[in-house]
C-alpha positions, 0 to 999 in steps of 0.5 A, spaced: 256 468 313 257 475 316 262 477 319 262 477 327 267 483 329 271 488 325 278 488 324 281 482 319 277 478 314 274 472 316 276 466 312 271 460 311 275 453 314 277 450 308 276 443 311 270 444 313 268 448 306 270 441 302 264 437 307 258 443 305 259 446 312 260 454 312 265 455 318 269 462 319 275 461 321 279 466 327 285 469 327 290 468 333 295 475 333 300 471 337 302 465 332 299 470 326 295 464 324 288 462 322 285 456 326 278 452 326 274 451 332 270 445 328 276 441 325 282 443 328 285 446 322 290 452 322 294 455 317 297 462 316 293 466 310 297 464 305 295 457 305 288 458 307 287 462 301 291 456 297 286 451 299 280 456 298 282 456 291 282 448 290 275 448 293 273 453 288 274 448 282 269 444 285 264 450 283 266 452 278 262 449 272 255 451 277 252 455 272 255 451 266 249 448 263 252 441 260 247 438 254 251 432 253 258 428 256 261 429 249 263 436 251 269 433 255 
């Protein structure tokens, strides 16, 4: 998804992304935190990056081919 405006980098909402919804978060400079319009998630940049890193585990083996279940 393309960024709407220039400025701070837009992050995906981690809670929406867990449900396979690609929703950008908005930045509030007064509170210095990101927020989502769809699910009311909010947090600072560190929290958003931490949650997004946890979600990457879901797609970690996306390009790996499993030939048997004994590999685990």
